[in-house]
C-alpha positions as CSV (number, residue, x, y, z in Angstrom):
1,M,-138.6,215.7,278.4
2,R,-140.0,215.8,281.8
3,N,-140.3,212.6,284.0
4,N,-142.7,211.6,286.5
5,Q,-140.7,210.9,289.8
6,A,-143.0,207.9,290.5
7,F,-142.1,206.3,287.0
8,V,-138.4,206.9,287.7
9,A,-138.8,205.2,291.1
10,F,-140.7,202.3,289.5
11,T,-138.0,201.8,286.8
12,L,-135.4,201.7,289.5
13,E,-137.4,199.2,291.4
14,Q,-137.7,197.1,288.4
15,L,-133.9,197.2,287.8
16,D,-133.2,196.3,291.6
17,G,-131.9,192.8,290.4
18,L,-129.1,194.4,288.6
19,G,-127.9,196.0,291.8
20,G,-126.5,199.4,292.5
21,V,-128.6,201.4,289.9
22,S,-129.0,205.1,290.6
23,A,-130.7,207.9,288.7
24,R,-129.4,211.4,288.0
25,A,-131.6,214.2,286.6
26,M,-130.4,215.6,283.3
27,F,-131.9,217.9,280.7
28,G,-135.4,217.1,282.1
29,G,-134.8,213.4,281.8
30,H,-132.7,211.0,284.1
31,G,-129.6,209.0,283.4
32,L,-129.4,205.6,285.0
33,Y,-126.0,204.6,286.2
34,R,-124.3,201.5,287.7
35,N,-120.6,201.7,288.8
36,G,-120.4,205.3,287.3
37,R,-121.5,204.3,283.8
38,M,-124.6,205.4,282.2
39,F,-126.3,202.4,280.6
40,A,-129.9,203.7,280.3
41,L,-132.0,206.9,280.3
42,V,-135.5,207.9,281.0
43,A,-137.2,210.6,278.8
44,D,-140.9,211.5,278.8
45,D,-141.5,208.5,281.1
46,V,-140.0,206.0,278.6
47,L,-137.0,203.8,279.4
48,Y,-134.2,203.4,276.9
49,L,-131.3,201.1,277.3
50,K,-127.8,201.7,275.8
51,A,-127.2,200.0,272.5
52,N,-124.2,199.0,270.4
53,D,-123.7,196.5,267.6
54,A,-123.7,193.5,270.0
55,N,-127.1,194.1,271.6
56,R,-128.9,196.5,269.2
57,P,-130.5,193.5,267.3
58,L,-131.8,192.0,270.5
59,L,-133.2,195.3,271.8
60,E,-134.8,196.1,268.4
61,A,-136.3,192.5,268.2
62,Q,-138.2,193.4,271.5
63,G,-140.1,196.2,269.5
64,G,-138.0,199.1,270.8
65,Q,-137.3,202.3,268.7
66,P,-134.1,204.4,268.9
67,F,-134.1,207.5,271.2
68,K,-134.6,210.5,269.2
69,P,-134.1,213.6,271.5
70,F,-135.5,216.0,269.1
71,A,-138.7,215.1,267.1
72,D,-138.0,217.6,264.3
73,K,-134.6,216.2,263.6
74,K,-133.2,213.0,262.2
75,M,-130.6,212.6,265.1
76,V,-130.8,209.5,267.0
77,M,-128.7,208.4,270.1
78,P,-127.5,205.0,270.9
79,Y,-130.4,204.1,273.2
80,I,-133.3,201.7,272.3
81,E,-136.8,202.0,273.9
82,V,-138.0,199.3,276.3
83,P,-141.7,198.5,275.5
84,V,-144.0,198.7,278.5
85,D,-144.7,194.9,278.8
86,L,-140.9,194.3,279.2
87,L,-140.7,197.1,281.7
88,E,-143.2,195.3,283.7
89,D,-141.3,192.0,283.6
90,A,-138.5,192.6,286.0
91,D,-136.5,189.5,285.4
92,R,-136.5,190.0,281.7
93,L,-135.7,193.8,282.0
94,V,-132.7,192.9,284.1
95,E,-131.5,190.5,281.6
96,L,-131.7,193.3,278.9
97,A,-130.1,195.8,281.2
98,H,-127.1,193.5,281.6
99,T,-126.6,193.9,277.7
100,A,-126.9,197.6,278.0
101,L,-124.4,197.8,280.9
102,A,-122.0,195.7,278.8
103,A,-122.5,198.2,275.9
104,A,-121.8,201.1,278.2
105,M,-118.6,199.4,279.5
106,A,-117.4,198.7,276.0
107,A,-117.8,202.3,274.9
108,P,-114.8,204.8,275.7
109,P,-115.2,206.5,279.0
110,P,-116.5,209.9,278.9
111,P,-113.9,212.7,278.9
112,K,-113.1,214.0,282.4
113,R,-114.3,217.6,282.9
114,R,-111.7,220.1,283.6
115,R,-112.1,222.2,286.8
116,A,-112.1,226.0,286.3
117,K,-109.3,227.8,288.1
């Protein structure tokens, strides 16, 4: 799940209209965050947006597939692929990213990590 840094930078540039988006490396990929909430991820140079019951039909209608972190397992995560043509349309991408951010905000916050003593 390695990412090309240029692709991550391009993705952040395309999401500039959302404002305040940052990327953090994780497990060979990158999580995309706004206001402390992960709303998207980049894996193998593919952008995936957070999905829930409210925005999943919209994201799937764009032609996106669910994120499968392991090709040999049935497990899927609640993120939907953004097709390349949408990635190149910054205005449309930002519209879709707003729905992903709403999905991230509707989800329960991640548990806080306990510091070792």
